[in-house]
C-alpha positions as CSV (number, residue, x, y, z in Angstrom):
1,M,0.0,0.0,0.0
2,V,1.3,3.4,-1.0
3,N,0.1,6.8,0.2
4,Y,-0.4,10.1,-1.7
5,I,-0.6,13.3,0.3
6,V,-3.3,15.5,-1.2
7,T,-3.4,19.2,-0.1
8,I,-6.4,21.2,-1.1
9,Y,-6.3,25.0,-1.1
10,T,-9.7,26.7,-1.0
11,G,-9.7,30.2,-2.4
12,N,-9.6,33.1,0.0
13,L,-12.8,34.7,-1.4
14,A,-16.1,35.6,0.1
15,S,-18.5,32.7,-0.2
16,A,-15.7,30.3,-1.4
17,S,-16.5,27.8,1.4
18,T,-18.5,24.6,1.2
19,F,-19.6,22.2,3.9
20,N,-20.5,19.6,1.3
21,S,-18.4,16.5,1.0
22,V,-15.5,16.5,-1.4
23,C,-14.3,13.4,-3.2
24,I,-11.1,12.9,-5.3
25,K,-9.7,10.4,-7.7
26,L,-6.0,10.4,-8.8
27,V,-5.3,9.3,-12.4
28,G,-1.8,8.4,-13.4
29,T,0.1,6.7,-16.3
30,E,0.1,3.4,-14.5
31,G,-3.4,3.4,-13.0
32,E,-5.8,5.3,-10.8
33,S,-6.9,5.5,-7.2
34,K,-10.3,4.8,-5.9
35,R,-12.7,7.7,-5.6
36,T,-11.9,8.8,-2.0
37,W,-14.0,10.8,0.3
38,L,-11.7,13.5,1.8
39,I,-12.2,13.4,5.6
40,G,-9.7,15.4,7.7
41,F,-9.3,16.3,11.4
42,K,-10.9,19.8,10.6
43,G,-14.1,18.1,9.7
44,P,-16.7,20.5,8.1
45,L,-14.1,23.3,8.3
46,S,-11.7,21.6,5.8
47,F,-13.0,23.6,2.9
48,I,-13.8,27.1,4.3
49,S,-12.5,30.2,2.6
50,G,-8.7,30.3,2.8
51,A,-8.4,26.8,4.3
52,V,-5.4,24.6,3.4
53,S,-6.2,21.0,4.3
54,S,-4.3,17.8,3.7
55,F,-5.5,14.2,3.3
56,T,-4.2,10.8,2.5
57,V,-5.2,8.8,-0.5
58,S,-4.0,5.2,-0.5
59,C,-3.4,2.9,-3.4
60,P,-2.3,-0.7,-3.6
61,D,0.6,0.3,-5.8
62,S,2.1,3.4,-7.4
63,I,-0.1,4.8,-10.2
64,G,2.9,6.3,-12.0
65,K,3.2,9.9,-13.1
66,L,0.0,11.8,-12.4
67,I,-2.0,13.1,-15.4
68,L,-5.2,14.5,-13.9
69,I,-7.5,14.5,-10.9
70,E,-11.2,14.0,-10.7
71,I,-13.1,16.0,-8.1
72,D,-16.8,16.0,-7.2
73,K,-18.8,17.5,-4.4
74,P,-21.7,15.3,-3.5
75,C,-24.3,17.1,-1.3
76,L,-25.2,15.5,2.0
77,L,-28.7,15.8,3.2
78,L,-27.6,17.8,6.2
79,F,-26.3,20.6,4.0
80,L,-27.8,22.5,1.1
81,E,-25.9,22.5,-2.2
82,K,-23.1,25.1,-1.9
83,S,-20.8,26.5,-4.5
84,W,-17.1,26.0,-3.7
85,F,-14.0,27.7,-5.0
86,P,-11.0,25.5,-4.8
87,A,-7.8,27.3,-5.8
88,K,-5.5,24.4,-6.4
89,V,-4.6,20.9,-5.4
90,E,-1.1,19.7,-4.6
91,V,-0.3,15.9,-4.6
92,R,2.9,14.5,-3.1
93,S,3.6,11.0,-4.5
94,P,5.3,8.2,-2.6
95,E,8.3,8.7,-4.9
96,G,8.7,12.2,-3.5
97,D,7.4,14.1,-6.5
98,T,5.0,17.0,-6.1
99,Y,2.3,17.6,-8.7
100,N,0.3,20.9,-8.9
101,F,-3.2,21.1,-10.3
102,P,-4.5,24.7,-10.8
103,I,-8.3,25.0,-10.6
104,Y,-9.4,28.5,-9.7
105,R,-13.0,28.1,-10.5
106,W,-16.4,27.6,-8.9
107,I,-17.8,24.1,-8.5
108,S,-21.5,24.5,-8.0
109,D,-22.9,21.1,-8.9
110,N,-22.2,17.5,-7.9
111,E,-20.8,16.4,-11.3
112,V,-17.3,15.1,-11.7
113,H,-14.8,17.7,-12.8
114,R,-11.4,16.9,-14.3
115,F,-8.3,19.0,-13.9
116,R,-4.9,18.5,-15.5
117,E,-1.5,18.6,-13.9
118,G,-0.1,22.1,-14.1
119,T,2.7,21.5,-16.6
120,A,1.7,23.3,-19.8
121,L,1.1,21.0,-22.8
122,R,0.3,21.9,-26.4
123,I,-2.0,19.5,-28.2
124,F,0.9,17.6,-29.9
125,D,2.7,17.2,-26.5
126,D,-0.3,15.4,-25.0
127,H,0.7,11.8,-25.7
128,H,-1.3,9.9,-23.1
129,D,-4.7,8.6,-24.1
130,L,-6.3,9.8,-20.9
131,G,-4.8,13.3,-21.3
132,K,-6.1,13.5,-24.9
133,Y,-9.5,12.3,-23.9
134,S,-9.9,14.8,-21.1
135,R,-8.8,17.5,-23.5
136,V,-11.5,16.6,-25.9
137,L,-14.1,16.4,-23.2
138,E,-13.1,19.8,-21.8
139,L,-13.4,21.6,-25.1
140,K,-16.6,19.9,-25.9
141,Q,-18.1,21.2,-22.7
142,R,-16.7,24.6,-23.2
143,G,-18.1,24.8,-26.7
144,E,-21.5,24.2,-25.2
145,D,-21.0,26.7,-22.3
146,Y,-19.5,29.5,-24.4
147,G,-21.5,29.8,-27.6
148,W,-21.3,32.7,-30.1
149,D,-24.2,35.1,-30.6
150,D,-24.7,37.6,-33.4
151,Y,-25.4,40.7,-31.3
152,R,-25.9,43.3,-34.1
153,E,-25.1,43.2,-37.8
154,G,-21.7,44.6,-38.5
155,V,-20.6,44.4,-34.9
156,P,-18.3,41.8,-33.3
157,H,-20.1,38.7,-32.1
158,C,-20.6,38.2,-28.4
159,M,-21.2,35.3,-26.0
160,N,-24.6,33.7,-26.1
161,A,-26.1,34.2,-22.6
162,K,-29.6,35.2,-21.5
163,D,-28.4,37.4,-18.6
164,P,-25.4,37.7,-16.2
165,L,-26.6,34.9,-13.9
166,S,-26.8,32.5,-16.8
167,L,-23.0,32.8,-17.4
168,P,-20.9,29.9,-16.3
169,S,-20.0,30.5,-12.6
170,E,-16.3,30.6,-13.4
171,V,-16.6,33.9,-15.3
172,Q,-19.2,35.7,-13.0
173,F,-18.4,38.5,-10.7
174,S,-17.2,37.6,-7.2
175,F,-19.6,38.4,-4.3
176,T,-17.3,41.3,-3.4
177,K,-17.4,42.7,-7.0
178,T,-21.2,42.3,-7.2
179,T,-21.9,44.0,-3.9
180,E,-19.5,46.9,-4.5
181,F,-20.8,47.4,-8.1
182,H,-24.4,47.8,-7.0
183,F,-23.4,49.9,-4.0
184,T,-21.5,52.4,-6.1
185,A,-24.4,52.7,-8.5
186,L,-27.0,53.1,-5.8
187,T,-25.1,55.7,-3.8
188,G,-24.6,57.9,-6.9
189,L,-28.2,57.8,-7.9
190,A,-29.3,58.3,-4.3
191,E,-27.4,61.6,-4.1
192,L,-29.1,62.7,-7.3
193,K,-32.6,61.7,-6.1
194,L,-32.1,63.6,-2.9
195,K,-31.4,66.7,-5.0
196,G,-34.3,66.0,-7.3
197,L,-32.1,65.8,-10.4
198,T,-32.6,62.4,-11.9
199,D,-35.9,63.3,-13.6
200,A,-35.5,67.0,-13.9
201,K,-36.1,68.4,-17.4
202,E,-35.3,72.0,-16.8
203,N,-32.3,73.7,-18.4
204,W,-29.4,74.9,-16.2
205,P,-30.1,78.4,-15.0
206,N,-26.3,79.1,-14.9
207,I,-23.0,77.4,-15.0
208,D,-22.5,77.6,-11.3
209,A,-25.6,75.4,-10.7
210,I,-23.8,72.5,-12.3
211,K,-21.2,72.5,-9.5
212,K,-23.9,71.3,-7.1
213,V,-24.6,68.0,-8.9
214,F,-22.0,66.1,-6.8
215,W,-20.7,67.5,-3.6
216,F,-18.9,64.3,-2.5
217,K,-17.8,62.7,-5.7
218,R,-14.9,64.7,-7.0
219,T,-11.3,64.1,-8.1
220,K,-8.4,66.4,-8.3
221,I,-8.5,66.2,-12.1
222,S,-12.3,66.8,-12.3
223,E,-11.8,69.9,-10.1
224,Y,-8.9,71.0,-12.5
225,V,-11.2,70.5,-15.5
226,Q,-13.9,72.6,-13.9
227,K,-11.5,75.5,-13.6
228,H,-9.8,75.2,-17.0
229,W,-12.3,73.7,-19.4
230,E,-12.7,76.9,-21.4
231,E,-9.0,77.3,-22.1
232,D,-7.7,76.5,-25.6
233,A,-4.5,74.8,-24.3
234,F,-6.5,72.4,-22.1
235,F,-9.0,71.7,-25.0
236,G,-6.0,70.6,-27.1
237,Y,-4.4,68.7,-24.3
238,Q,-7.4,66.4,-24.0
239,F,-6.8,65.1,-27.5
240,L,-3.5,63.8,-26.3
241,N,-4.0,62.8,-22.7
242,G,-7.8,62.7,-22.1
243,V,-9.9,59.6,-22.5
244,N,-9.9,59.6,-26.3
245,P,-6.3,59.9,-27.5
246,M,-7.1,57.8,-30.6
247,L,-8.4,60.5,-33.0
248,I,-5.7,63.1,-33.4
249,Q,-3.2,62.9,-36.3
250,R,-0.6,65.0,-37.9
251,C,-1.9,67.0,-40.8
252,S,0.4,67.5,-43.9
253,V,-2.4,68.4,-46.3
254,L,-5.7,70.0,-45.4
255,P,-8.9,68.0,-46.2
256,T,-10.6,69.4,-49.3
257,N,-13.8,69.9,-47.2
258,F,-12.0,72.0,-44.6
259,P,-11.1,75.3,-46.5
260,V,-8.9,77.0,-44.0
261,S,-6.4,79.5,-45.4
262,D,-3.6,81.7,-44.0
263,D,-5.7,84.8,-43.8
264,M,-8.1,83.0,-41.5
265,V,-5.8,81.8,-38.8
266,F,-3.1,83.4,-36.7
267,L,0.0,81.3,-36.1
268,G,2.4,83.8,-34.9
269,D,4.8,86.2,-36.6
270,Q,6.1,85.1,-40.0
271,C,4.3,81.7,-39.9
272,S,2.2,80.3,-42.7
273,L,-0.2,77.4,-42.5
274,E,1.7,75.5,-45.2
275,G,5.0,76.2,-43.6
276,E,3.8,74.9,-40.2
277,M,2.4,71.8,-41.9
278,E,5.8,71.2,-43.4
279,K,7.4,71.5,-40.0
280,G,4.9,69.0,-38.6
281,N,3.2,71.5,-36.3
282,I,-0.4,71.2,-37.6
283,F,-2.7,68.4,-36.4
284,L,-6.2,67.3,-37.3
285,C,-9.1,65.7,-35.5
286,D,-11.8,64.6,-38.0
287,F,-15.0,63.2,-36.6
288,K,-16.2,62.0,-40.0
289,H,-17.6,58.7,-38.6
290,L,-20.3,60.8,-37.0
291,D,-21.4,62.4,-40.3
292,G,-25.1,61.8,-41.1
293,L,-25.9,59.8,-38.0
294,K,-29.6,59.9,-37.2
295,P,-29.7,62.0,-33.9
296,N,-31.4,60.6,-30.9
297,I,-34.8,61.8,-29.5
298,I,-34.8,62.2,-25.7
299,N,-38.0,63.1,-23.8
300,G,-39.7,63.8,-27.1
301,K,-37.0,66.3,-28.1
302,R,-34.6,66.0,-31.0
303,Q,-30.9,66.0,-30.0
304,Y,-27.9,67.3,-32.0
305,L,-24.6,65.6,-32.8
306,M,-22.1,67.1,-35.2
307,A,-19.2,65.6,-37.2
308,P,-16.6,68.4,-36.6
309,L,-13.2,69.0,-38.1
310,V,-10.7,70.5,-35.7
311,L,-7.4,72.0,-36.7
312,L,-4.7,72.4,-34.0
313,H,-1.3,74.0,-33.9
314,K,1.7,73.2,-31.8
315,T,3.0,76.5,-30.5
316,S,6.6,77.5,-29.8
317,G,5.8,76.8,-26.1
318,D,4.9,73.2,-27.0
319,E,1.2,73.7,-26.3
320,L,-1.4,72.2,-28.7
321,V,-4.1,74.8,-29.3
322,P,-7.2,74.7,-31.6
323,I,-7.0,77.3,-34.5
324,A,-10.1,76.4,-36.5
325,I,-13.3,74.4,-36.0
326,Q,-15.9,73.4,-38.6
327,L,-18.9,71.7,-37.1
328,K,-20.2,69.9,-40.1
329,Q,-18.4,68.0,-42.8
330,T,-19.7,69.8,-45.9
331,P,-18.5,73.5,-46.3
332,A,-21.5,75.9,-46.7
333,D,-22.6,79.4,-45.9
334,D,-24.6,78.1,-42.9
335,N,-21.6,76.0,-41.7
336,P,-19.1,78.7,-40.7
337,I,-15.5,77.9,-39.6
338,F,-14.9,79.2,-36.1
339,F,-11.7,80.7,-34.9
340,P,-10.2,81.8,-31.5
341,T,-10.6,85.4,-32.7
342,D,-14.4,85.1,-32.9
343,S,-16.6,86.2,-30.0
344,E,-16.2,84.4,-26.7
345,Y,-19.4,82.4,-27.0
346,D,-19.1,81.6,-30.7
347,W,-15.7,80.0,-30.0
348,L,-16.8,78.3,-26.7
349,T,-20.0,77.0,-28.3
350,A,-18.0,75.5,-31.2
351,K,-15.6,73.8,-28.7
352,I,-18.6,72.4,-26.7
353,F,-20.0,70.8,-29.9
354,V,-16.6,69.2,-30.5
355,R,-16.4,67.9,-26.9
356,S,-19.9,66.4,-27.3
357,A,-18.9,64.7,-30.5
358,D,-15.7,63.4,-28.8
359,F,-17.8,61.9,-26.0
360,N,-20.0,59.9,-28.4
361,D,-17.1,58.8,-30.6
362,H,-15.1,57.8,-27.5
363,Q,-17.8,55.8,-25.8
364,L,-18.9,53.8,-28.8
365,N,-15.6,53.5,-30.7
366,A,-12.5,53.9,-28.5
367,H,-14.2,52.4,-25.4
368,L,-17.0,50.0,-26.2
369,L,-15.8,48.6,-29.5
370,R,-12.0,48.7,-29.3
371,S,-11.7,47.5,-25.7
372,H,-14.9,45.9,-24.4
373,L,-16.2,44.1,-27.5
374,L,-12.9,43.0,-28.8
375,A,-11.8,41.8,-25.3
376,E,-15.0,39.6,-25.2
377,V,-14.1,38.1,-28.6
378,F,-10.6,37.3,-27.4
379,A,-12.0,35.7,-24.2
380,V,-14.8,33.7,-25.7
381,S,-12.4,32.3,-28.4
382,L,-9.9,31.3,-25.7
383,L,-12.5,29.6,-23.5
384,R,-14.0,27.7,-26.5
385,N,-10.9,26.6,-28.2
386,V,-8.0,26.4,-25.7
387,P,-7.9,23.9,-22.8
388,M,-6.7,24.9,-19.3
389,V,-3.5,22.9,-19.8
390,H,-2.4,24.9,-22.8
391,P,0.3,27.6,-22.3
392,L,-1.8,30.1,-24.2
393,Y,-4.7,29.6,-21.7
394,K,-2.4,30.0,-18.7
395,L,-1.0,33.2,-20.2
396,L,-4.3,34.8,-21.2
397,V,-6.9,33.7,-18.8
398,P,-6.0,36.4,-16.2
399,H,-6.8,38.9,-18.8
400,T,-10.4,37.6,-19.3
401,R,-11.5,38.1,-15.6
402,Y,-15.0,39.5,-15.3
403,T,-15.1,40.6,-19.0
404,L,-18.1,38.5,-20.0
405,Q,-20.3,39.7,-17.1
406,I,-19.4,43.4,-17.4
407,N,-20.2,43.2,-21.1
408,K,-23.5,41.4,-20.5
409,L,-24.4,44.2,-18.0
410,A,-23.4,46.8,-20.5
411,R,-25.6,45.3,-23.2
412,G,-28.5,45.3,-20.7
413,L,-28.0,48.6,-18.9
414,L,-26.0,50.9,-21.2
415,I,-26.5,50.1,-24.9
416,S,-29.8,48.3,-24.9
417,D,-33.0,49.8,-26.4
418,D,-33.9,51.2,-23.0
419,G,-30.4,51.7,-21.6
420,F,-28.3,54.7,-20.8
421,F,-27.4,55.6,-24.4
422,I,-31.0,55.7,-25.6
423,K,-32.0,57.9,-22.7
424,F,-29.1,60.3,-22.3
425,A,-26.7,60.3,-25.3
426,A,-27.0,61.9,-28.7
427,S,-25.8,58.8,-30.5
428,G,-28.4,56.5,-28.9
429,G,-30.9,54.5,-30.9
430,E,-30.2,54.1,-34.6
431,G,-27.1,56.3,-34.5
432,K,-25.4,54.0,-32.1
433,R,-25.8,51.0,-34.4
434,T,-24.6,52.9,-37.4
435,L,-21.5,54.3,-35.5
436,L,-20.5,50.9,-34.2
437,K,-20.7,49.4,-37.7
438,R,-18.7,52.2,-39.2
439,S,-16.1,52.0,-36.5
440,L,-15.5,48.3,-36.9
441,S,-15.1,48.8,-40.7
442,S,-12.3,51.2,-39.9
443,V,-10.4,49.1,-37.3
444,T,-7.1,47.8,-38.5
445,Y,-4.5,45.5,-36.8
446,R,-2.0,48.4,-36.9
447,S,-4.4,50.7,-35.1
448,L,-4.7,48.2,-32.2
449,C,-0.9,48.0,-31.8
450,I,0.2,51.3,-30.2
451,P,3.7,51.5,-31.7
452,D,2.3,51.1,-35.2
453,D,-0.7,53.4,-34.5
454,I,1.5,56.2,-33.3
455,V,3.7,56.0,-36.4
456,D,0.7,55.9,-38.7
457,R,-0.8,59.0,-37.1
458,G,2.5,60.8,-37.3
459,L,2.7,61.4,-33.6
460,E,6.2,60.1,-32.8
461,D,7.6,63.5,-31.6
462,V,4.6,65.4,-30.3
463,P,5.6,66.9,-26.9
464,N,3.7,66.2,-23.7
465,F,2.0,63.1,-25.2
466,Y,1.9,60.9,-22.1
467,Y,-0.5,58.3,-23.5
468,R,2.1,57.6,-26.2
469,D,5.1,57.7,-23.9
470,D,3.7,55.4,-21.2
471,G,1.8,53.2,-23.7
472,I,4.8,52.4,-25.9
473,K,6.9,51.6,-22.8
474,L,4.1,49.4,-21.4
475,W,3.7,47.6,-24.8
476,S,7.5,46.9,-24.9
477,I,7.4,45.4,-21.4
478,I,4.4,43.2,-22.2
479,H,6.0,42.2,-25.5
480,K,9.2,41.1,-23.8
481,F,7.2,39.1,-21.3
482,V,5.0,37.4,-23.9
483,K,8.0,36.6,-26.1
484,G,9.8,35.0,-23.2
485,V,6.9,32.8,-22.2
486,L,5.8,31.7,-25.7
487,S,9.3,31.2,-26.9
488,F,9.8,28.8,-24.0
489,Y,7.0,26.7,-25.4
490,Y,7.4,27.3,-29.1
491,K,11.0,26.7,-30.3
492,N,10.3,27.2,-34.0
493,D,7.7,28.3,-36.5
494,T,6.7,24.8,-37.4
495,E,5.5,24.2,-33.8
496,V,3.2,27.2,-34.1
497,Q,1.8,26.1,-37.4
498,K,0.9,22.6,-36.2
499,D,-0.8,23.7,-33.0
500,S,-4.5,23.3,-34.1
501,E,-5.9,24.8,-30.8
502,L,-3.8,27.9,-31.2
503,Q,-4.8,28.2,-34.9
504,K,-8.5,27.7,-34.0
505,W,-8.2,30.5,-31.4
506,I,-7.0,33.1,-34.0
507,S,-9.3,32.0,-36.8
508,D,-12.3,32.4,-34.5
509,I,-11.1,35.9,-33.6
510,F,-10.8,36.8,-37.2
511,E,-14.3,35.4,-38.0
512,H,-16.3,36.5,-35.0
513,G,-14.4,39.6,-34.0
514,F,-13.5,41.2,-37.3
515,L,-16.2,39.4,-39.4
516,S,-13.7,37.9,-41.7
517,Q,-12.7,41.3,-43.2
518,T,-9.3,40.7,-44.8
519,G,-8.7,44.4,-45.1
520,T,-8.2,44.8,-41.4
521,G,-4.8,43.1,-41.5
522,I,-5.9,40.8,-38.6
523,P,-4.2,37.4,-39.1
524,Q,-6.4,34.5,-40.0
525,S,-3.7,32.1,-38.8
526,F,-0.2,32.1,-37.3
527,T,2.8,31.0,-39.3
528,T,5.6,32.3,-37.1
529,V,6.5,32.6,-33.5
530,A,6.9,36.4,-34.0
531,E,3.4,36.8,-35.5
532,M,1.9,34.9,-32.5
533,V,3.9,37.0,-30.0
534,K,2.8,40.3,-31.5
535,F,-0.8,39.3,-31.6
536,V,-0.9,38.0,-28.0
537,T,0.9,41.3,-26.9
538,M,-1.9,43.2,-28.6
539,V,-4.5,41.2,-26.8
540,I,-3.0,41.7,-23.4
541,F,-2.4,45.4,-24.0
542,T,-6.0,45.9,-25.3
543,C,-7.5,44.2,-22.3
544,S,-5.3,46.0,-19.8
545,G,-3.5,49.2,-20.7
546,Q,-5.6,50.4,-23.6
547,H,-8.9,49.8,-21.7
548,S,-7.5,51.7,-18.7
549,A,-6.4,54.6,-21.0
550,V,-9.9,55.1,-22.4
551,N,-11.9,54.1,-19.2
552,A,-10.2,55.2,-16.0
553,G,-10.5,59.0,-16.7
554,Q,-14.1,59.2,-17.6
555,F,-15.2,60.9,-14.4
556,D,-12.0,63.0,-14.3
557,Y,-12.9,64.6,-17.6
558,G,-16.7,64.1,-17.7
559,G,-17.4,64.9,-14.0
560,W,-17.7,68.5,-15.1
561,M,-20.5,68.1,-17.6
562,P,-19.8,71.2,-19.9
563,N,-16.5,69.7,-20.8
564,T,-18.1,66.4,-21.9
565,P,-21.8,66.8,-22.8
566,T,-23.4,63.5,-23.6
567,T,-25.8,65.3,-26.0
568,L,-26.7,68.8,-27.1
569,E,-30.3,70.1,-27.3
570,I,-30.2,72.9,-29.9
571,P,-28.5,73.0,-33.3
572,P,-25.2,74.6,-33.8
573,P,-25.0,78.3,-34.9
574,T,-25.4,78.8,-38.6
575,K,-23.7,82.2,-38.6
576,K,-21.4,84.0,-36.2
577,G,-22.5,86.5,-33.6
578,T,-25.7,84.7,-32.6
579,T,-24.5,83.0,-29.4
580,N,-24.4,84.1,-25.8
581,E,-24.4,82.5,-22.4
582,A,-28.2,81.8,-22.6
583,T,-27.9,79.9,-25.9
584,M,-24.9,78.0,-24.5
585,L,-27.0,76.9,-21.5
586,Q,-29.9,75.9,-23.8
587,A,-27.5,73.8,-25.8
588,L,-26.2,71.8,-22.8
589,P,-28.1,68.7,-21.8
590,N,-30.9,69.5,-19.3
591,M,-30.5,68.9,-15.6
592,G,-31.7,65.3,-15.6
593,I,-29.8,64.1,-18.6
594,A,-26.6,65.8,-17.4
595,A,-26.9,64.4,-13.8
596,N,-27.5,60.9,-15.0
597,G,-24.6,61.1,-17.4
598,M,-22.3,62.2,-14.7
599,A,-23.5,59.4,-12.4
600,A,-22.8,56.8,-15.1
601,M,-19.3,58.1,-15.6
602,W,-18.7,58.0,-11.9
603,L,-19.8,54.3,-11.8
604,L,-17.8,53.3,-14.9
605,S,-14.5,54.7,-13.8
606,R,-14.4,53.5,-10.1
607,P,-11.9,50.7,-9.6
608,S,-13.3,47.8,-7.5
609,Y,-11.9,46.6,-4.2
610,D,-11.0,43.2,-5.7
611,S,-9.3,44.5,-8.9
612,V,-6.1,42.8,-9.9
613,P,-3.3,45.1,-11.2
614,L,-1.5,44.3,-14.4
615,G,1.2,41.7,-13.8
616,H,-0.3,40.4,-10.6
617,Y,-1.4,36.7,-10.8
618,P,-3.1,35.5,-7.6
619,E,-4.1,32.5,-9.6
620,Q,-1.0,30.5,-10.3
621,H,-1.6,28.7,-13.5
622,F,2.0,28.1,-14.5
623,S,4.1,25.5,-12.7
624,E,7.4,25.4,-14.6
625,E,10.3,27.5,-13.3
626,T,11.0,29.5,-16.5
627,P,7.5,31.1,-16.9
628,C,7.4,31.8,-13.1
629,D,10.8,33.5,-13.3
630,L,9.5,35.5,-16.3
631,I,6.5,36.6,-14.3
632,R,8.7,38.0,-11.6
633,D,10.8,39.8,-14.2
634,F,7.7,41.2,-15.7
635,Q,6.5,42.5,-12.3
636,G,9.9,44.1,-11.7
637,E,9.9,46.0,-15.0
638,L,6.3,47.1,-14.4
639,Q,7.3,48.4,-11.0
640,I,10.2,50.4,-12.6
641,L,7.8,52.0,-15.1
642,S,5.4,52.8,-12.4
643,E,8.0,54.6,-10.3
644,A,9.1,56.6,-13.4
645,I,5.5,57.6,-14.1
646,T,5.0,58.7,-10.5
647,N,8.2,60.8,-10.6
648,R,7.2,62.4,-13.9
649,N,3.7,63.2,-12.6
650,K,5.1,65.2,-9.6
651,D,5.9,68.0,-12.0
652,L,2.6,68.0,-14.0
653,D,-0.4,70.2,-13.3
654,V,-2.5,67.3,-14.7
655,P,-0.9,64.0,-13.7
656,Y,-1.3,61.2,-16.3
657,T,-1.9,58.0,-14.3
658,Y,-4.0,55.9,-16.6
659,L,-1.1,53.7,-17.9
660,D,0.7,53.5,-14.6
661,P,0.9,49.7,-14.1
662,K,-0.2,49.9,-10.5
663,E,-3.4,51.6,-11.7
664,V,-4.0,49.4,-14.8
665,E,-6.2,46.3,-14.2
666,N,-5.3,43.0,-15.8
667,S,-8.6,42.7,-17.6
668,V,-11.7,44.6,-18.9
669,S,-13.8,44.3,-15.8
670,L,-15.5,47.7,-15.6
């Protein structure tokens, strides 16, 4: 008789405990143990949150090298069925070997669940019949659990789930996350209800009245925005370091539909528009994707959303300032070009229309499509096609945490037919669907890879561009880590080409995420290690840094509503000299729309208590020494970058923290 020492680690999470029985079977190359009921001296406390409990499993003879374990949780009549979250299982064999079995998932039924030993195996490494069989069973079940659904025509596909509670338990919010999410939402709305703002339909009597929306929900940056939102330099700064740094590009030739000439703009002594373009000092923001969108109707009233063109100039003092704004795409007598030399309210009103356009483009394109929806595609394809024992799963699963549930909530609460956008945003309704479809058609692989995107937009040497500076450094650190891990498992291009699970992962992403559009440049398959490394780097960067860059600052820049109006309620001026403070206040969203919009931005930019920063892996999926060493190196480089960003920010009036690794979450979870 030989003994195996089995140690079970229950996750240190709220509600992770179970008082149900737990049974285990060990399966090895030379046989298997009997199904054994795990009874320890701790009794019912053996599997409470955070518990580490050891048991003995006896076999007549050695069962060889362990391949997998089978765990089930039968319910005794004394206790109700209770979900349990085992973190991992360690087994010490009579030969003195220790085997690790990562689990990190909820077990909520009394079915048998199989888990592989922690050493990563590609499909062609899995030589034992039992290992191959368990691999097939796992992917068959995952294919049933994680089905594709066609959410909207021309939009990335999503997971097929009726509601958040119908998602598999392994991808649902934790108890802590759920509680905090609802508490944050309720406290924000409660403050507004106490002030009678949630259903108010009156216009703002004056700008100062907006300051009273939130007394207790403020940030240092939101207070800075409130003081400086009218300034041209701050207006330009937001295109670089606000929540939508994805639109600005260097301008070498003016668009034909933006007829700005030297005699219209003032660029300083002896400067011409053409000369400044040749020097690389002129920049363009073109909101052409918004052109012709059907505007929303809110409370029976038509809303207004323009498709502006904005020309900006880099001054000798390295400030980026707007020099011309055209609010509609087609030049016309009733579509004047506005300049800083116009009257105060003509120029301010033009900038407000731009900021409202930027809100709508940011929310649906930069934020929803390019981070949330793509992250869901990456996650669903991984969960459907790649088993837990595969190195790609171990590398990427931390970057899928909570994504499916937050997206399901977004489709129900934010972008549904009765959600936030239809009630409070100019691009709600039909405009939302059109903009999402247009945006996907313009997504390219290079635009998702920040080093390529910066080059393509001509922004390599723009001063004070912290999104670029921090983003490229972060990309480089992630790329080095990914290259180290994947090169450890894939020694040559041939191994990449023959990994059918890896190839199915990327082909599903091409089909369901990018709707098989070859013009995007998204690979349909991998032929080299380098191709795979770059794509996986893009996936991790998108799910972590990029999402943080376009999400974390929403309340910072939108907490002062005039800086980020969700909609506008009167049309733009058709000639100059017709605006004043009263018309500006009439244009801004009414009290109820504005207050609800500010509450939503507060909710969507609040990090949760149980968030996991980039590079932190409380779930230890890798067992081999090399990837574990690479994780430690990764964490060290992220710490160095974080310290550099912190030191830089000490000298800035507006600190840029959204790509500081200690502020970046591992996944799209909010």
